[in-house]
VOBA-1610 file (N, C-alpha, C; in pm, whole numbers, padded with zeros to 5 digits, always signed):
BEGIN
Unk-03684+01526+00774Unk-03626+01453+00717Unk-03638+01512+00536Unk-03662+01620+00499Unk-03679+01665+00351Unk-03515+01687+00372Unk-03483+01800+00510Unk-03383+01877+00453Unk-03211+01802+00432Unk-03239+01656+00542Unk-03182+01535+00532Unk-03140+01518+00362Unk-03293+01473+00290Unk-03265+01386+00198Unk-03192+01529+00063Unk-03260+01655+00106Unk-03194+01758-00015Unk-03058+01761+00051Unk-02960+01774+00150Unk-02777+01755+00179Unk-02792+01632+00154Unk-02807+01514+00168Unk-02736+01419+00061Unk-02726+01427-00069Unk-02844+01471-00108Unk-02850+01437-00268Unk-02762+01535-00345Unk-02697+01727-00284Unk-02633+01728-00253Unk-02479+01705-00267Unk-02446+01648-00180Unk-02364+01603-00145Unk-02298+01478-00257Unk-02376+01342-00254Unk-02378+01281-00341Unk-02339+01338-00475Unk-02372+01411-00520Unk-02394+01472-00664Unk-02219+01615-00711Unk-02175+01627-00550Unk-02088+01675-00542Unk-01943+01559-00566Unk-02057+01476-00479Unk-01890+01351-00513Unk-01936+01223-00540Unk-01964+01203-00715Unk-01948+01074-00789Unk-01889+00983-00809Unk-01731+01041-00724Unk-01685+00898-00695Unk-01603+00873-00606Unk-01673+00917-00506Unk-01583+00919-00346Unk-01581+00774-00300Unk-01702+00684-00343Unk-01640+00558-00333Unk-01502+00539-00390Unk-01458+00562-00520Unk-01345+00494-00575Unk-01248+00596-00523Unk-01269+00719-00433Unk-01180+00732-00416Unk-01091+00728-00315Unk-01229+00698-00198Unk-01158+00628-00030Unk-01150+00493-00080Unk-01145+00430-00130Unk-01105+00253-00140Unk-00974+00301-00253Unk-00904+00419-00290Unk-00777+00398-00369Unk-00709+00482-00232Unk-00787+00579-00196Unk-00615+00629-00091Unk-00679+00528+00008Unk-00703+00412+00080Unk-00654+00303+00182Unk-00632+00202+00118Unk-00600+00136-00006Unk-00558+00118-00062Unk-00434+00132-00097Unk-00354+00247-00092Unk-00290+00326-00107Unk-00176+00342+00021Unk-00261+00389+00148Unk-00188+00353+00256Unk-00136+00223+00328Unk-00245+00082+00237Unk-00177-00030+00337Unk-00062-00076+00230Unk-00082-00014+00109Unk+00018-00063+00013Unk+00161-00022+00057Unk+00173+00079+00073Unk+00296+00163+00137Unk+00319+00169+00246Unk+00217+00008+00343Unk+00315+00001+00461Unk+00358-00130+00471Unk+00261-00184+00347Unk+00315-00347+00328Unk+00287-00392+00406Unk+00109-00420+00400Unk+00011-00509+00461Unk-00021-00600+00422Unk-00029-00712+00389Unk-00077-00811+00240Unk-00223-00783+00285Unk-00267-00689+00234Unk-00401-00701+00230Unk-00475-00807+00155Unk-00603-00855+00116Unk-00642-00944+00036Unk-00747-00830-00087Unk-00777-00723-00001Unk-00904-00663-00085Unk-00900-00536-00049Unk-00949-00412-00104Unk-01079-00308-00043Unk-01155-00237-00087Unk-01274-00310-00017Unk-01433-00205-00146Unk-01450-00113-00048Unk-01499+00013-00082Unk-01613+00125-00047Unk-01734+00125-00172Unk-01852+00204-00069Unk-01986+00220-00150Unk-02024+00329-00017Unk-02105+00409-00150Unk-02165+00558-00076Unk-02272+00502-00032Unk-02349+00454+00115Unk-02457+00470+00164Unk-02604+00512+00062Unk-02652+00408-00011Unk-02780+00498-00063Unk-02902+00552+00024Unk-02933+00640-00057Unk-03074+00689+00092Unk-03168+00632+00100Unk-03200+00471+00049Unk-03339+00487+00147Unk-03217+00423+00280Unk-03147+00331+00305Unk-03072+00324+00363Unk-03022+00425+00475Unk-03030+00544+00402Unk-02965+00677+00512Unk-03059+00704+00616Unk-03194+00654+00501Unk-03323+00720+00616Unk-03352+00632+00671Unk-03359+00501+00693Unk-03387+00372+00745Unk-03339+00435+00808Unk-03154+00445+00858Unk-03134+00476+00942Unk-03089+00617+01054Unk-03212+00683+00971Unk-03173+00827+01035Unk-03326+00865+01148Unk-03446+00705+01112Unk-03541+00701+01181Unk-03564+00596+01288Unk-03443+00559+01310Unk-03402+00401+01413Unk-03453+00537+01544Unk-03497+00471+01664Unk-03459+00503+01745Unk-03433+00421+01929Unk-03450+00518+02011Unk-03378+00405+02118Unk-03518+00375+02155Unk-03482+00261+02299Unk-03587+00160+02361Unk-03648+00266+02375Unk-03647+00428+02444Unk-03698+00460+02519Unk-03798+00577+02454Unk-03781+00567+02311Unk-03854+00630+02202Unk-03768+00787+02185Unk-03619+00827+02247Unk-03581+00892+02228Unk-03512+00849+02032Unk-03447+00971+01968Unk-03407+00918+01829Unk-03199+00905+01901Unk-03208+00790+01771Unk-03041+00755+01809Unk-02967+00822+01726Unk-03065+00928+01606Unk-02951+01058+01588Unk-03013+01109+01544Unk-02976+01234+01637Unk-03071+01313+01685Unk-03076+01472+01522Unk-02912+01425+01528Unk-02852+01521+01426Unk-02816+01439+01257Unk-02886+01362+01217Unk-02845+01267+01123Unk-02679+01250+01076Unk-02714+01419+01005Unk-02610+01446+00918Unk-02482+01426+00963Unk-02470+01509+01128Unk-02376+01477+01196Unk-02344+01356+01270Unk-02465+01295+01314Unk-02443+01194+01403Unk-02422+00998+01350Unk-02498+01059+01178Unk-02472+00885+01160Unk-02270+00906+01074Unk-02217+00840+01035Unk-02113+00811+01070Unk-02034+00729+00865Unk-02203+00607+00843Unk-02138+00508+00777Unk-02150+00576+00675Unk-02195+00712+00592Unk-02255+00756+00507Unk-02172+00685+00361Unk-01973+00716+00409Unk-01887+00620+00290Unk-01825+00486+00365Unk-01849+00347+00344Unk-01847+00217+00409Unk-01702+00236+00300Unk-01608+00097+00374Unk-01510+00057+00334Unk-01483-00030+00423Unk-01457-00158+00375Unk-01436-00287+00376Unk-01315-00319+00306Unk-01195-00382+00411Unk-01092-00430+00450Unk-00996-00565+00472Unk-01037-00648+00370Unk-01012-00775+00456Unk-00861-00849+00387Unk-00765-00925+00480Unk-00720-00959+00492Unk-00650-01054+00520Unk-00561-01103+00471Unk-00556-01292+00438Unk-00549-01367+00568Unk-00471-01329+00676Unk-00498-01413+00806Unk-00513-01209+00942Unk-00493-01229+01042Unk-00511-01172+01095Unk-00506-01138+01194Unk-00307-01157+01152Unk-00183-01086+01251Unk-00192-00959+01146Unk-00263-00947+01017Unk-00219-00775+00903Unk-00307-00727+01002Unk-00456-00740+01042Unk-00522-00649+01140Unk-00465-00533+01206Unk-00440-00570+01295Unk-00327-00448+01387Unk-00284-00374+01333Unk-00244-00428+01235Unk-00144-00345+01147Unk-00167-00241+01096Unk-00304-00300+00976Unk-00389-00213+00865Unk-00420-00060+01009Unk-00462-00137+01115Unk-00555-00068+01212Unk-00484+00107+01248Unk-00329+00022+01227Unk-00192+00163+01324Unk-00211+00235+01210Unk-00211+00176+01073Unk-00158+00251+00882Unk-00243+00321+00975Unk-00455+00319+00974Unk-00502+00463+00949Unk-00557+00515+01036Unk-00453+00464+01167Unk-00458+00564+01322Unk-00394+00695+01280Unk-00280+00628+01223Unk-00195+00736+01210Unk-00200+00857+01103Unk-00323+00782+01021Unk-00292+00900+00925Unk-00438+00929+00884Unk-00524+00923+00976Unk-00664+01013+01032Unk-00761+01009+01162Unk-00816+01115+01200Unk-00895+01105+01287Unk-00951+00978+01375Unk-00936+00948+01456Unk-01040+00809+01589Unk-01135+00860+01554Unk-01271+00860+01509Unk-01345+00862+01628Unk-01393+00820+01695Unk-01381+00637+01672Unk-01453+00547+01750Unk-01325+00445+01677Unk-01329+00322+01755Unk-01271+00211+01808Unk-01315+00074+01836Unk-01431-00014+01722Unk-01446-00082+01842Unk-01445-00270+01765Unk-01313-00317+01909Unk-01305-00446+01752Unk-01462-00586+01835Unk-01524-00602+01698Unk-01654-00723+01738Unk-01612-00810+01759Unk-01442-00861+01692Unk-01411-01012+01742Unk-01373-00991+01908Unk-01357-00929+01940Unk-01359-00906+02119Unk-01423-00925+02179Unk-01519-00848+02111Unk-01653-00851+02202Unk-01789-00974+02182Unk-01707-01070+02112Unk-01789-01195+02070Unk-01694-01275+02130Unk-01568-01345+02161Unk-01504-01351+02224Unk-01564-01327+02426Unk-01555-01155+02501Unk-01578-01138+02606Unk-01709-01186+02641Unk-01850-01269+02487Unk-01942-01267+02585Unk-01986-01407+02577Unk-01855-01514+02569Unk-01874-01632+02540Unk-01911-01691+02442Unk-01881-01635+02339Unk-01986-01704+02229Unk-01844-01698+02042Unk-01934-01772+01971Unk-01825-01752+01836Unk-01934-01685+01702Unk-01900-01520+01700Unk-01967-01536+01593Unk-01944-01402+01478Unk-01977-01327+01496Unk-01901-01223+01382Unk-01799-01189+01427Unk-01713-01167+01364Unk-01611-01092+01372Unk-01549-00998+01294Unk-01461-00874+01384Unk-01458-00704+01247Unk-01409-00670+01345Unk-01350-00552+01313Unk-01283-00397+01381Unk-01336-00287+01305Unk-01393-00255+01329Unk-01516-00153+01320Unk-01406-00053+01401Unk-01398+00060+01300Unk-01344+00238+01317Unk-01427+00319+01205Unk-01447+00419+01320Unk-01450+00578+01272Unk-01393+00685+01242Unk-01355+00673+01095Unk-01191+00757+01069Unk-01301+00905+01053Unk-01159+01007+01023Unk-01193+01125+01030Unk-01116+01178+00964Unk-01118+01262+00792Unk-01027+01302+00717Unk-00974+01455+00777Unk-00827+01458+00793Unk-00757+01605+00890Unk-00690+01673+00779Unk-00520+01642+00874Unk-00440+01760+00858Unk-00352+01614+00788Unk-00335+01543+00889Unk-00299+01339+00898Unk-00247+01312+00717Unk-00423+01308+00663Unk-00460+01239+00527Unk-00368+01336+00427Unk-00348+01455+00455Unk-00261+01508+00360Unk-00213+01436+00249Unk-00119+01339+00289Unk-00073+01224+00247Unk-00108+01103+00119Unk-00273+01099+00153Unk-00371+01061+00043Unk-00440+01145-00077Unk-00418+01107-00133Unk-00386+01227-00237Unk-00553+01220-00274Unk-00627+01152-00321Unk-00698+01108-00385Unk-00818+01160-00275Unk-00817+01166-00126Unk-00910+01261+00010Unk-00869+01396-00032Unk-00779+01466-00125Unk-00766+01625-00098Unk-00884+01683-00085Unk-01000+01671-00158Unk-01148+01719-00153Unk-01242+01690-00050Unk-01205+01602+00046Unk-01264+01556+00163Unk-01245+01552+00307Unk-01209+01686+00330Unk-01120+01711+00442Unk-01288+01746+00530Unk-01254+01676+00717Unk-01408+01737+00767Unk-01473+01606+00747Unk-01440+01530+00643Unk-01578+01381+00609Unk-01524+01270+00730Unk-01609+01228+00775Unk-01571+01074+00839Unk-01683+00993+00749Unk-01597+00874+00769Unk-01640+00731+00701Unk-01604+00609+00856Unk-01650+00521+00782Unk-01617+00407+00852Unk-01573+00275+00778Unk-01424+00225+00835Unk-01391+00095+00822Unk-01400-00086+00861Unk-01469-00135+00795Unk-01437-00257+00875Unk-01345-00359+00830Unk-01269-00388+00867Unk-01143-00474+00878Unk-01139-00606+00923Unk-01178-00675+00859Unk-01133-00813+00851Unk-01093-00896+00752Unk-01058-01092+00827Unk-00991-01179+00739Unk-01093-01234+00664Unk-01043-01316+00528Unk-01123-01347+00422Unk-01204-01430+00428Unk-01216-01528+00550Unk-01250-01609+00632Unk-01387-01578+00753Unk-01371-01424+00788Unk-01425-01371+00885Unk-01532-01343+00759Unk-01544-01263+00660Unk-01605-01188+00572Unk-01654-01331+00537Unk-01645-01418+00477Unk-01758-01472+00429Unk-01852-01527+00519Unk-01762-01604+00667Unk-01902-01612+00737Unk-02019-01506+00763Unk-01951-01387+00741Unk-02069-01278+00830Unk-02132-01296+00675Unk-02086-01253+00569Unk-02213-01263+00439Unk-02274-01323+00425Unk-02243-01481+00439Unk-02343-01592+00397Unk-02410-01565+00538Unk-02412-01574+00699Unk-02493-01569+00743Unk-02583-01469+00736Unk-02555-01345+00694Unk-02650-01210+00693Unk-02707-01260+00581Unk-02666-01277+00498Unk-02789-01359+00330Unk-02891-01403+00402Unk-02822-01536+00519Unk-02958-01616+00469Unk-03046-01540+00653Unk-02983-01471+00719Unk-03047-01397+00827Unk-03140-01304+00695Unk-03156-01273+00623Unk-03237-01154+00530Unk-03254-01212+00479Unk-03282-01293+00391Unk-03407-01355+00368Unk-03522-01438+00425Unk-03441-01468+00567Unk-03574-01448+00721Unk-03660-01379+00757Unk-03605-01296+00703Unk-03727-01152+00761Unk-03643-01163+00928Unk-03814-01137+00995Unk-03814-01141+01154Unk-03844-01259+01172Unk-03859-01348+01064Unk-03919-01482+01101Unk-03735-01594+01197Unk-03742-01634+01259Unk-03651-01748+01373Unk-03564-01785+01276Unk-03447-01818+01334Unk-03424-01950+01237Unk-03391-02022+01327Unk-03418-02176+01263Unk-03428-02303+01369Unk-03293-02311+01422Unk-03299-02331+01578Unk-03197-02382+01685Unk-03086-02439+01611Unk-03128-02512+01486Unk-02987-02620+01485Unk-02923-02523+01383Unk-02947-02441+01260Unk-02919-02358+01181Unk-02814-02279+01252Unk-02855-02231+01408Unk-02822-02129+01417Unk-02653-02205+01526Unk-02698-02325+01574Unk-02572-02400+01645Unk-02438-02411+01547Unk-02536-02451+01388Unk-02420-02463+01285Unk-02312-02332+01232Unk-02384-02243+01230Unk-02377-02094+01183Unk-02266-02144+01353Unk-02270-02127+01451Unk-02188-02094+01550Unk-02051-02208+01614Unk-02090-02308+01465Unk-01980-02443+01524Unk-01835-02358+01437Unk-01941-02315+01268Unk-01888-02307+01186Unk-01750-02136+01205Unk-01826-02052+01278Unk-01746-01989+01366Unk-01630-02015+01399Unk-01648-02059+01476Unk-01537-02143+01633Unk-01448-02221+01479Unk-01485-02297+01385Unk-01419-02326+01282Unk-01322-02273+01189Unk-01406-02129+01192Unk-01308-02034+01055Unk-01189-01970+01212Unk-01240-01956+01371Unk-01121-01855+01421Unk-00972-01921+01428Unk-01007-02107+01410Unk-00953-02257+01394Unk-00875-02161+01332Unk-00941-02173+01217Unk-00830-02210+01020Unk-00757-02050+01083Unk-00832-01917+01109Unk-00770-01803+01108Unk-00626-01795+01215Unk-00672-01919+01303Unk-00473-01949+01372Unk-00411-01972+01328Unk-00472-02115+01256Unk-00321-02146+01141Unk-00278-02084+01053Unk-00399-02033+00955Unk-00324-01900+00892Unk-00215-01802+00929Unk-00218-01782+01047Unk-00134-01692+01131Unk+00013-01744+01185Unk-00001-01852+01191Unk+00104-01988+01220Unk+00214-02019+01149Unk+00141-02044+01003Unk+00144-02077+00834Unk+00224-01858+00798Unk+00169-01799+00877Unk+00232-01690+00768Unk+00380-01615+00894Unk+00366-01672+00973Unk+00457-01652+01117Unk+00617-01801+01011Unk+00591-01832+01007Unk+00693-01962+00971Unk+00702-01951+00828Unk+00737-01856+00770Unk+00712-01826+00594Unk+00879-01839+00575Unk+00909-01944+00457Unk+01016-02061+00480Unk+01090-01898+00320Unk+01243-01940+00412Unk+01267-01857+00330Unk+01445-01912+00297Unk+01403-01921+00218Unk+01496-02001+00112Unk+01651-01935+00088Unk+01789-01952+00178Unk+01853-01845+00212Unk+01964-01932+00119Unk+01962-02037+00043Unk+02087-02059-00095Unk+02095-01924-00147Unk+02186-01904-00282Unk+02280-01811-00291Unk+02193-01693-00394Unk+02201-01575-00414Unk+02111-01481-00498Unk+02157-01449-00579Unk+02302-01461-00612Unk+02375-01430-00696Unk+02309-01395-00871Unk+02281-01476-00926Unk+02271-01522-01046Unk+02059-01436-01061Unk+02000-01445-00975Unk+01869-01475-00955Unk+01807-01335-01021Unk+01689-01342-01162Unk+01683-01243-01213Unk+01571-01167-01123Unk+01556-01016-01151Unk+01444-00979-01056Unk+01328-00920-01136Unk+01263-01085-01078Unk+01096-01051-01147Unk+00975-01024-01018Unk+00848-01039-01072Unk+00762-01081-00944Unk+00751-01140-00825Unk+00779-01296-00914Unk+00819-01384-00840Unk+00949-01391-00701Unk+01035-01383-00791Unk+01193-01403-00700Unk+01210-01326-00604Unk+01128-01167-00618Unk+01149-01090-00559Unk+01149-01044-00371Unk+01049-01140-00355Unk+01024-01147-00187Unk+01114-01222-00120Unk+01188-01338-00199Unk+01259-01426-00164Unk+01372-01297-00149Unk+01412-01224-00238Unk+01568-01130-00215Unk+01596-01074-00161Unk+01417-00998-00125Unk+01393-00844-00043Unk+01477-00955+00111Unk+01385-01101+00105Unk+01434-01121+00218Unk+01539-01164+00268Unk+01622-01191+00196Unk+01775-01206+00200Unk+01823-01077+00245Unk+01809-00979+00230Unk+01839-00844+00231Unk+01826-00791+00371Unk+01693-00774+00321Unk+01593-00648+00425Unk+01586-00769+00579Unk+01586-00831+00540Unk+01562-00944+00660Unk+01386-00910+00658Unk+01396-00893+00858Unk+01118-00876+00858Unk+01216-00734+00875Unk+01275-00572+00850Unk+01309-00503+00871Unk+01192-00416+00842Unk+01164-00442+00699Unk+00981-00376+00667Unk+00877-00434+00601Unk+00811-00528+00651Unk+00727-00545+00587Unk+00708-00604+00407Unk+00621-00741+00462Unk+00672-00810+00296Unk+00550-00649+00228Unk+00482-00705+00131Unk+00394-00579+00058Unk+00301-00755-00064Unk+00145-00755-00088Unk+00131-00779-00146Unk+00206-00872-00272Unk+00176-00991-00316Unk+00200-01063-00394Unk+00244-01009-00540Unk+00098-00962-00588Unk+00047-00880-00708Unk+00153-00753-00694Unk+00155-00671-00591Unk+00245-00521-00588Unk+00364-00592-00645Unk+00503-00716-00671Unk+00634-00725-00676Unk+00642-00693-00828Unk+00523-00741-00890Unk+00495-00679-01017Unk+00548-00512-01105Unk+00452-00433-00961Unk+00508-00306-00998Unk+00640-00250-00945Unk+00681-00334-00863Unk+00850-00332-00814Unk+00896-00337-00878Unk+00933-00450-00959Unk+00998-00527-01063Unk+01022-00421-01223Unk+00878-00430-01231Unk+00877-00254-01336Unk+00950-00113-01276Unk+00954-00125-01182Unk+01032+00058-01117Unk+01165+00003-01167Unk+01233-00070-01070Unk+01344-00097-01090Unk+01458-00128-01194Unk+01391-00209-01321Unk+01400-00243-01413Unk+01403-00052-01532Unk+01305+00020-01495Unk+01290+00138-01572Unk+01368+00235-01516Unk+01474+00188-01388Unk+01597+00266-01329Unk+01668+00225-01395Unk+01704+00131-01407Unk+01822+00030-01461Unk+01870-00071-01341Unk+01776-00089-01280Unk+01827-00218-01132Unk+01765-00309-01154Unk+01869-00411-01252Unk+01869-00583-01281Unk+01918-00640-01196Unk+02018-00643-01116Unk+02098-00753-01016Unk+02115-00753-00912Unk+02057-00855-00866Unk+02084-00858-00704Unk+02176-00759-00624Unk+02290-00800-00693Unk+02436-00698-00644Unk+02341-00525-00652Unk+02329-00526-00783Unk+02274-00323-00791Unk+02126-00347-00665Unk+02053-00441-00646Unk+01933-00391-00594Unk+01957-00354-00461Unk+02091-00471-00371Unk+02152-00469-00274Unk+02234-00334-00236Unk+02307-00301-00373Unk+02435-00158-00316Unk+02255+00001-00278Unk+02148-00070-00369Unk+02065+00054-00343Unk+02003+00038-00188Unk+01993-00063-00119Unk+01929-00076-00015Unk+02059-00050+00069Unk+02087+00088+00096Unk+02225+00114+00217Unk+02180+00176+00277Unk+02206+00145+00408Unk+02218+00164+00600Unk+02156+00309+00533Unk+02277+00392+00484Unk+02281+00517+00502Unk+02195+00568+00439Unk+02133+00555+00316Unk+02026+00569+00293Unk+01901+00547+00346Unk+01894+00472+00350Unk+01799+00380+00400Unk+01729+00479+00519Unk+01810+00556+00640Unk+01817+00612+00736Unk+01748+00774+00667Unk+01857+00807+00574Unk+01797+00911+00493Unk+01676+01017+00443Unk+01623+00850+00426Unk+01491+00852+00359Unk+01424+00857+00424Unk+01384+00778+00520Unk+01317+00746+00633Unk+01346+00885+00726Unk+01459+00938+00768Unk+01447+01085+00835Unk+01386+01194+00772Unk+01401+01210+00636Unk+01325+01263+00572Unk+01195+01267+00529Unk+01155+01132+00513Unk+00961+01126+00486Unk+00932+01157+00620Unk+00971+01113+00730Unk+00895+01068+00879Unk+00797+00971+00818Unk+00847+00873+00828Unk+00721+00820+00748Unk+00629+00798+00897Unk+00446+00837+00865Unk+00363+00799+00996Unk+00376+00591+01055Unk+00405+00599+00951Unk+00405+00442+00985Unk+00511+00328+00919Unk+00603+00239+00949Unk+00683+00132+00937Unk+00640+00122+00782Unk+00726+00196+00695Unk+00683+00151+00542Unk+00729+00011+00471Unk+00653-00047+00410Unk+00675-00177+00321Unk+00803-00181+00258Unk+00845-00237+00206Unk+00946-00235+00076Unk+00958-00264-00039Unk+00808-00202-00024Unk+00793-00173-00209Unk+00775+00006-00193Unk+00721+00068-00073Unk+00730+00249-00075Unk+00881+00253+00000Unk+00975+00139+00070Unk+01115+00211+00071Unk+01234+00225-00088Unk+01112+00136-00133Unk+01208+00091-00267Unk+01226+00245-00362Unk+01094+00255-00369Unk+01040+00346-00494Unk+01083+00448-00398Unk+01112+00485-00297Unk+01148+00669-00240Unk+01290+00662-00267Unk+01384+00545-00267Unk+01505+00515-00213Unk+01585+00572-00346Unk+01484+00488-00436Unk+01558+00512-00627Unk+01493+00680-00669Unk+01360+00729-00609Unk+01328+00867-00638Unk+01452+00936-00584Unk+01542+00881-00412Unk+01624+00981-00409Unk+01720+00954-00430Unk+01781+00896-00521Unk+01899+00889-00599Unk+01908+00954-00772Unk+01768+00906-00808Unk+01738+00931-00950Unk+01650+01088-00950Unk+01580+01133-00873Unk+01483+01229-00865Unk+01369+01298-00932Unk+01402+01416-01022Unk+01284+01368-01151Unk+01298+01280-01293Unk+01392+01267-01251Unk+01450+01090-01462Unk+01310+00971-01348Unk+01348+00993-01219Unk+01249+00837-01179Unk+01143+00882-01161Unk+01065+00988-01175Unk+00870+01038-01180Unk+00872+01036-01359Unk+01002+01076-01419Unk+00984+01026-01568Unk+00979+00853-01644Unk+01057+00762-01550Unk+01040+00704-01622Unk+00933+00602-01558Unk+00926+00655-01438Unk+00785+00560-01351Unk+00684+00565-01328Unk+00640+00761-01422Unk+00558+00768-01311Unk+00397+00767-01399Unk+00408+00660-01489Unk+00313+00631-01554Unk+00300+00467-01504Unk+00410+00406-01427Unk+00380+00253-01411Unk+00268+00253-01284Unk+00172+00176-01259Unk+00122+00073-01119Unk-00036+00116-01199Unk-00108+00099-01071Unk-00245+00129-01106Unk-00338+00268-01117Unk-00259+00371-01078Unk-00352+00547-01086Unk-00201+00621-01133Unk-00244+00547-01246Unk-00103+00631-01285Unk-00111+00832-01309Unk-00255+00824-01277Unk-00333+00950-01285Unk-00255+01027-01192Unk-00272+00965-01038Unk-00179+01044-00907Unk-00021+00996-00907Unk-00002+00960-00947Unk+00113+00887-00895Unk+00238+00988-00955Unk+00218+01069-01044Unk+00341+01173-01088Unk+00351+01270-00960Unk+00241+01357-00920Unk+00198+01428-00832Unk+00265+01337-00648Unk+00187+01253-00690Unk+00296+01235-00528Unk+00450+01177-00481Unk+00511+01140-00654Unk+00637+01115-00631Unk+00707+01326-00626Unk+00628+01362-00662Unk+00695+01521-00685Unk+00689+01536-00546Unk+00599+01535-00469Unk+00588+01549-00320Unk+00642+01495-00223Unk+00669+01367-00309Unk+00743+01353-00182Unk+00945+01370-00185Unk+00972+01414-00308Unk+01047+01462-00389Unk+01123+01610-00342Unk+00988+01651-00332Unk+01013+01832-00242Unk+01052+01840-00156Unk+00976+01716-00050Unk+01004+01676+00095Unk+01159+01672+00095Unk+01200+01531+00015Unk+01290+01516+00034Unk+01422+01622+00016Unk+01415+01667-00051Unk+01486+01812-00107Unk+01500+01960+00014Unk+01344+01938+00065Unk+01412+02010+00224Unk+01484+01992+00314Unk+01451+01858+00371Unk+01527+01837+00451Unk+01704+01808+00465Unk+01682+01800+00317Unk+01841+01787+00275Unk+01878+01892+00322Unk+01858+02027+00237Unk+01845+02147+00270Unk+01874+02225+00426Unk+01752+02144+00480Unk+01823+02244+00630Unk+01910+02124+00664Unk+01915+02008+00659Unk+02078+01939+00735Unk+02176+01989+00706Unk+02194+01978+00558Unk+02344+02056+00528Unk+02415+02213+00554Unk+02229+02297+00594Unk+02217+02438+00633Unk+02309+02413+00772Unk+02233+02319+00881Unk+02287+02222+00986Unk+02398+02258+01018Unk+02435+02154+00938Unk+02581+02054+00891Unk+02709+02214+00872Unk+02671+02294+00806Unk+02742+02378+00777Unk+02770+02526+00904Unk+02640+02547+01006Unk+02673+02593+01164Unk+02749+02582+01191Unk+02730+02421+01202Unk+02798+02389+01304Unk+02988+02398+01236
//
């Protein structure tokens, strides 16, 4: 155990920003894919929790984690909450494309199979690998495994409250009436999540003219619904403020100019050059179209816009280099034909 403690503390000292890095990396991936998540939070397991888990044994007395440093995969834990359950498989697919999946467990499905109501969440054990190269924040974490829990905000509220009540009781059994109340609440939450899914699927799109509409954070979702339909996922509502800022910075201020930017040939060119591992969200796609059109000027004008301006110029420069390399390769092939 002393060796584990030494290794744990050395790692934590070497990675003081691990929680922030993993939260930011996962946030960026979900935002790029247009997943309308509620929030992403991350934590590094504290030493008492790590030690307690390392001491766990199976019913036969054998160690549950014979090599704790390698066998315990939730030293870093990330939780993603979404507004409705239809976003969960989208988030899972984005993460699958960007990391090695060591394990995937659908706790919600397990609960349903057992015939009950209760804890709902999808757990992934992921490892940072070569597919994670686009996640700038995780460049120093190659080979590191971490756990991601994905659940709806309603599932999260139920789980947090239920855990709080049981934690306060310790080993003492809950009153059967309280257990039944939790089961009833879980059933109602499942029904509410289903209703949220239906509402999300039936979002109303105003088909009136958009010619004179100003491009703002409030109007852009509706405008893009008219221009792009359902071809690319919508992003979180608050992220459209970022989109409005980068469009304005590049001089795109009217619906007609935005429509011209969303040229199908240009879209195909960007998708072919960047070879997205997931279907890009509206904001990521438009950012890349602006980058394709304006190049270094787009980086200069928008490099400090957004939540993480320290990483953005580097990310844009890498994408621009990839686009230009793809264009040179394509043009070379055309010349040879």
